[in-house]
C-alpha positions in Angstrom: -13.0 -3.2 17.6 -9.7 -1.0 17.9 -6.5 -2.2 17.3 -5.7 -5.3 19.4 -3.6 -5.4 21.9 -0.2 -6.9 21.2 0.7 -5.1 18.0 2.2 -6.4 15.0 4.0 -9.5 15.1 7.1 -10.8 12.3 6.5 -12.3 9.2 8.9 -12.4 6.9 6.7 -11.9 4.0 6.2 -16.1 3.3 3.7 -18.5 5.4 6.5 -20.1 7.8 6.1 -23.7 7.1 9.5 -26.0 6.1 7.0 -27.6 3.5 5.5 -25.1 1.6 7.4 -22.7 -0.6 6.0 -19.3 -1.9 6.4 -18.5 -5.0 6.0 -15.4 -6.8 7.3 -13.8 -10.2 6.7 -10.7 -12.5 7.8 -9.3 -15.4 8.6 -5.6 -15.9 8.5 -3.9 -19.1 9.6 -0.5 -20.2 6.6 1.6 -19.4 7.3 0.8 -15.6 10.2 2.3 -14.6 9.9 5.2 -17.1 8.5 7.8 -15.0 10.9 7.3 -12.3 14.2 8.6 -12.5 17.3 6.8 -11.6 17.0 3.2 -11.9 17.0 1.7 -16.1 14.8 -0.1 -17.6 15.0 -3.7 -17.3 13.2 -5.0 -20.6 11.8 -8.2 -21.2 12.7 -9.9 -17.9 11.8 -12.4 -16.5 12.8 -13.2 -12.2 11.5 -16.1 -10.7 12.0 -16.4 -6.9 11.4 -18.7 -4.4 11.2 -18.1 -0.5 10.6 -20.9 1.3 11.2 -20.6 5.4 15.0 -19.7 5.0 17.0 -16.5 5.9 17.6 -15.2 2.2 17.2 -15.8 -1.1 20.9 -17.8 -1.7 19.2 -20.4 0.6 16.7 -21.7 -1.4 16.7 -22.8 -5.3 15.5 -21.3 -8.0 14.0 -23.2 -10.7 13.3 -20.0 -13.0 15.6 -18.2 -15.0 18.3 -16.9 -13.0 19.9 -19.9 -10.2 20.0 -18.9 -6.5 24.1 -18.5 -6.7 23.4 -15.6 -9.3 22.2 -13.3 -7.3 24.8 -12.6 -5.3 26.2 -11.2 -8.4 27.1 -6.9 -9.3 25.4 -7.8 -12.9 21.7 -8.5 -11.1 22.0 -5.4 -9.3 18.9 -3.4 -11.7 16.9 -6.5 -11.9 17.1 -6.8 -8.1 15.5 -3.6 -7.3 13.2 -3.7 -10.5 12.5 -7.0 -8.8 11.4 -5.8 -5.7 9.3 -2.7 -7.1 7.6 -5.5 -9.6 6.6 -7.4 -6.2 5.8 -3.5 -4.1 3.3 -2.2 -6.7 1.4 -6.1 -6.4 1.2 -6.1 -2.8 0.0 -1.7 -3.1 -3.1 -2.7 -5.5 -3.6 -5.9 -3.8 -3.6 -3.4 0.3 -5.7 -0.3 -1.6 -8.3 -2.2 -2.5 -8.3 -4.6 0.8 -8.5 -2.0 3.1 -10.7 0.3 0.9 -13.5 -2.6 1.2 -12.4 -2.4 5.5 -12.7 1.4 5.4 -16.6 1.1 3.2 -14.5 3.1 0.5 -16.0 -0.2 -1.6 -18.7 -2.9 -1.1 -18.9 -6.0 -2.0 -21.2 -6.8 -5.4 -20.0 -10.2 -6.0 -20.9 -13.6 -4.9 -17.7 -15.1 -4.1 -17.2 -16.3 -1.0 -13.1 -15.3 -0.2 -15.0 -11.0 -0.9 -17.9 -11.8 0.9 -15.4 -12.2 4.0 -14.5 -8.9 3.3 -17.7 -7.3 2.4 -18.8 -8.3 5.8 -15.9 -8.0 8.2 -15.6 -11.3 9.4 -13.5 -13.6 11.4 -12.7 -15.8 8.9 -10.7 -13.0 8.1 -7.9 -14.7 10.3 -7.4 -17.4 8.2 -6.8 -15.0 5.2 -3.2 -14.1 3.8 -3.4 -13.2 0.7 -1.1 -13.2 -2.9 -0.6 -11.6 -5.8 -3.3 -11.9 -8.7 -2.6 -14.6 -11.0 -4.7 -13.3 -13.3 -6.8 -10.4 -14.2 -9.5 -11.8 -13.0 -8.5 -13.1 -9.8 -11.1 -12.4 -7.2 -9.0 -12.9 -3.5 -8.2 -10.0 -1.7 -5.7 -9.5 1.6 -2.1 -8.0 1.5 -0.8 -9.5 4.4 2.0 -12.1 2.0 2.0 -9.5 -0.8 3.2 -7.0 1.3 5.6 -9.6 3.5 7.4 -10.3 0.1 7.9 -6.7 -1.3 9.5 -6.3 2.0 11.4 -9.5 2.3 12.7 -9.0 -1.5 13.3 -5.1 -0.9 15.6 -5.6 2.1 17.4 -8.8 0.7 18.0 -6.9 -2.0 19.7 -4.5 -0.3 21.7 -6.6 1.6 22.9 -8.1 -1.9 23.5 -4.9 -3.6 25.4 -3.1 -0.4 28.3 -6.6 -0.8 28.5 -5.8 -4.0 31.7 -2.9 -5.0 31.2 0.0 -5.6 32.8 0.4 -9.0 30.6 -2.4 -9.9 27.2 -1.1 -9.2 26.4 1.5 -11.5 24.3 4.3 -9.0 24.6 2.4 -6.3 23.4 5.0 -3.8 20.4 5.4 -6.2 19.5 1.5 -6.2 20.0 1.5 -2.4 17.5 4.5 -2.2 14.4 3.2 -4.4 15.1 -0.1 -2.3 15.1 1.4 1.3 12.1 3.7 0.2 10.1 0.9 -1.2 11.0 -1.1 1.9 9.6 1.6 4.1 6.5 2.4 2.3 6.1 -1.9 3.0 6.7 -1.3 6.6 4.1 2.0 6.6 1.3 -0.5 5.5 2.1 -3.4 7.3 1.9 -1.1 10.5 -1.2 1.4 9.4 -3.4 -2.2 8.4 -2.6 -4.6 10.4 -4.0 -5.3 14.2 -0.3 -6.7 14.7 3.0 -7.8 12.8 5.7 -10.4 13.0 9.0 -10.0 10.9 11.3 -12.2 10.1 10.1 -15.2 12.9 10.4 -12.3 15.7 8.4 -11.6 17.8 5.2 -9.6 17.9 4.9 -6.2 17.3 2.9 -3.5 17.8 1.5 -1.4 14.8 4.0 1.8 16.1 6.7 -1.0 16.6 7.0 -1.5 12.7 6.2 2.3 11.8 9.8 3.0 13.5 10.9 0.9 11.5 9.1 2.3 8.8 10.8 5.4 9.6 14.6 3.8 9.7 14.3 3.0 5.9 13.0 6.0 4.7 16.0 7.9 7.1 18.2 5.0 5.2 16.2 5.8 1.8 16.8 9.5 2.3 21.0 9.5 2.9 21.2 7.3 -0.4 19.0 9.8 -2.8 21.4 12.7 -1.3 24.1 10.9 -2.0 23.0 10.0 -5.4 21.9 13.6 -6.7 18.6 12.5 -6.5 15.6 14.6 -5.9 12.5 12.7 -6.6 13.7 9.7 -4.6 14.8 12.3 -1.4 11.1 13.4 -2.2 9.7 10.7 -1.9 11.5 9.2 1.4 10.5 12.3 2.6 7.4 12.1 2.2 6.7 8.5 3.5 8.6 10.2 6.9 6.7 12.6 7.0 3.5 9.9 6.8 5.2 7.4 9.2 5.9 10.6 11.7 2.5 11.8 11.7 1.6 8.4 12.4 3.7 7.4 15.3 2.6 11.4 16.9 5.7 13.4 16.0 3.5 16.1 14.4 6.9 18.6 14.3 8.7 16.2 12.8 5.4 15.6 10.5 5.0 18.9 9.1 8.8 19.5 8.7 9.3 16.7 6.0 5.8 17.9 4.4 6.3 21.1 4.2 9.6 20.1 1.8 7.5 18.2 -0.8 6.7 21.0 -4.1 3.5 21.7 -5.5 3.1 18.9 -8.4 4.6 16.3 -6.7 3.9 12.4 -7.0 5.2 9.2 -6.3 3.4 6.5 -8.4 3.6 2.6 -8.1 2.9 2.1 -12.0 0.4 -0.6 -13.6 0.9 -2.4 -17.1 -1.1 -4.2 -19.4 1.5 -6.4 -20.1 0.3 -9.3 -18.1 -2.9 -9.5 -15.9 -0.6 -9.6 -12.4 1.1 -6.0 -13.3 -2.4 -4.6 -13.8 -4.4 -2.2 -11.5 -6.6 -4.5 -9.3 -8.9 -1.5 -8.0 -9.7 -0.9 -11.7 -10.4 -5.5 -12.4 -11.9 -5.3 -9.4 -14.9 -2.5 -9.8 -14.9 -2.0 -13.4 -13.5 -5.0 -15.7 -15.3 -8.1 -13.0 -17.9 -5.3 -10.6 -16.9 -7.4 -8.1 -16.5 -4.3 -6.0 -18.7 -1.5 -6.4 -18.2 2.2 -4.6 -20.2 2.6 -1.6 -22.9 4.7 -2.7 -24.2 6.3 0.7 -20.6 8.1 1.4 -19.2 8.1 -2.0 -22.4 8.3 -4.7 -22.8 11.7 -5.0 -20.3 13.8 -2.8 -20.4 17.5 -3.1 -18.5 20.6 -2.9 -20.4 24.2 -2.8 -23.3 22.5 -4.3 -21.3 20.3 -7.5 -20.0 17.4 -7.4 -16.6 17.1 -5.8 -14.0 16.3 -8.6 -11.8 14.6 -5.9 -13.9 11.7 -5.7 -14.7 10.8 -9.2 -17.8 8.5 -8.9 -21.0 7.5 -11.0 -23.6 5.1 -10.8 -22.8 2.5 -14.0 -26.4 1.7 -14.9 -25.1 -1.8 -13.9 -25.4 -4.2 -10.8 -22.4 -6.1 -10.0 -21.5 -9.3 -10.1 -23.4 -10.9 -7.8 -26.9 -9.9 -10.2 -28.0 -7.8 -7.5 -26.3 -4.5 -5.7 -26.7 -1.4 -7.1 -23.2 -0.7 -9.0 -21.0 2.2 -9.0 -17.8 2.9 -11.3 -14.8 4.7 -9.5 -12.9 6.8 -12.6 -9.6 7.9 -10.2 -8.2 4.7 -12.2 -9.8 4.5 -15.1 -7.9 2.1 -16.7 -5.9 -1.9 -15.8 -2.7 0.4 -16.4 -3.7 3.7 -14.3 -1.1 4.4 -11.4 -1.8 4.2 -8.0 -0.1 7.6 -6.0 2.3 6.4 -3.1 3.2 9.8 -1.8 2.4 13.5 -3.3 2.4 17.0 -2.6 -1.7 16.7 -1.9 -1.2 14.1 1.3 1.9 16.0 2.5 -0.7 19.6 2.8 -2.6 17.2 4.7 -0.2 16.2 6.8 0.5 20.4 7.6 -2.7 20.9 8.7 -3.1 18.1 10.9 0.2 18.5 12.5 -0.4 22.0 12.5 -4.2 22.5 13.6 -3.1 26.5 13.4 -2.1 26.2 9.9 -5.1 23.9 8.7 -7.1 26.3 6.7 -3.8 27.9 5.2 -2.7 24.3 3.9 -6.5 23.2 2.8 -6.7 26.1 0.7 -3.3 25.6 -1.1 -4.3 22.3 -1.7 -8.0 23.7 -3.0 -6.5 26.7 -4.7 -4.8 24.4 -6.8 -7.2 22.3 -7.8 -9.4 24.9 -8.6 -11.9 24.0 -5.6 -14.0 27.0 -3.5 -12.0 28.0 -0.5 -12.3 26.2 2.8 -15.0 27.0 5.1 -14.5 26.3 8.8 -16.8 23.9 10.7 -15.3 24.3 13.8 -13.6 21.6 14.4 -10.3 21.3 12.8 -9.4 17.8 13.0 -12.8 17.0 11.6 -12.6 19.1 8.9 -8.9 17.2 7.9 -10.4 14.2 7.4 -13.1 15.2 5.3 -10.7 16.9 3.5 -8.4 13.5 3.7 -11.4 11.8 2.8 -12.4 13.1 -0.4 -8.3 13.7 -1.8 -7.2 10.4 -0.8 -10.2 8.5 -1.6 -8.6 4.8 -3.0 -5.3 5.5 -1.8 -5.3 3.1 1.0 -5.4 6.0 3.8 -8.8 5.9 4.9 -8.6 3.1 7.2 -6.2 3.6 9.0 -7.5 7.4 9.2 -10.5 5.2 10.8 -8.3 3.2 13.3 -5.9 5.7 14.5 -8.4 8.7 15.2 -11.4 5.7 16.4 -13.9 6.7 13.8 -17.1 4.9 13.8 -17.4 1.4 11.7 -20.6 0.7 10.6 -22.6 -1.4 12.7 -25.6 -4.0 12.5 -26.3 -5.5 8.6 -24.6 -4.2 5.6 -26.3 -4.1 2.4 -26.7 -7.6 1.1 -28.6 -8.6 5.1 -25.2 -9.9 6.7 -24.4 -9.0 10.3 -20.9 -6.8 10.0 -18.4 -8.8 12.0 -15.6 -7.1 14.8 -12.9 -6.8 12.5 -11.6 -3.6 12.1 -7.6 -3.9 11.6 -6.7 -6.6 9.4 -5.5 -9.6 11.6 -2.1 -11.3 11.6 -2.9 -14.2 10.2 -3.2 -17.9 11.8 -0.9 -19.3 9.7 1.6 -16.9 10.8 0.6 -17.9 14.4 0.9 -21.3 14.4 3.7 -21.5 12.3 6.2 -18.9 14.1 8.1 -20.4 17.3 8.4 -16.7 18.4 4.5 -15.7 18.5 3.0 -17.1 22.5 -0.2 -18.6 21.1 
């Protein structure tokens, strides 16, 4: 099944009922911001935000340590930024895991029903909204609610900070650029992974329409980064815009942005063992709990020039999964619960160039391989297939493979999975039924 017609519909990152309240909290620790230049860390600060069916954060009462009216305070600008980044990082690790099992990078190695539905791509996924994990042992997948919350919190923080006097917010442009960039990545994932979407109870949007909003956010991030003189932030937004433009078919714009990314550049989503919510879920699901196994047929023994391809670091664990049956394979890309996950990198940029400019594909792939000490590229005669295979390997377990399969109509497994369960029709993530039922602008 390809992307369903009708596209992406509006959802605000919260379940749309007047009675229900989505509550999330996150703790920022000093390590989280240490690898990003520009936004100072907030240490030991707990911010609890409740998002109900409202238009902005100031319409709700906050039961935590920060009152709703207090958010309209320039002194909390840094808190707002770090909170938005924390919510995105939670959403991102959940998205990478969820997209990974749909794209068959991972397989279900558990007995839990909430993982089995992903493992057979069943229609039950229409009822899954997802959430940030309550602990390191959480098994539920899905990224709709976490991504919508990440988008909403970033955009609401932007609205608040834009209204603060310039002289009362240190590094205002930088903070706004950070928020705009992370909002852009939220929109990218909502556009890449979902069949259709809804934003702030608006009408259904196609994936293309959502990605067009992502480009706007990256444009804003680039402008703010340039005003702040923050080169890394500008490069993050350029890389995000290159990815977005590739999705939109703007090949010239994609390549132009991508060629500005220098070797060695990487922008990570950061994780920490300070709290189970802040941990890398790929590690927890694959290593700690053995709920997901790397899919062995496609990723268990990936070779290049006769040796194991280091870009797909996978090993048979010698164990069985949580279900006591499935042969279990470890990924070693994220070897600990605080391993970062790349959001944007020079490596991805080279592959964007290779796809956007087929005549330059060999040169881009060889630059990429040479810097990693890999053998030179040997063309197969099908440039696009070669580029997609490079992406499959280089970007393994970074959340790209599902989108590559969807936008290039690559086949999904059919028949029965490794547990003897019939594959369902789901490929792209469905807009949850709860959004359809509670959004007055969606024609059910």
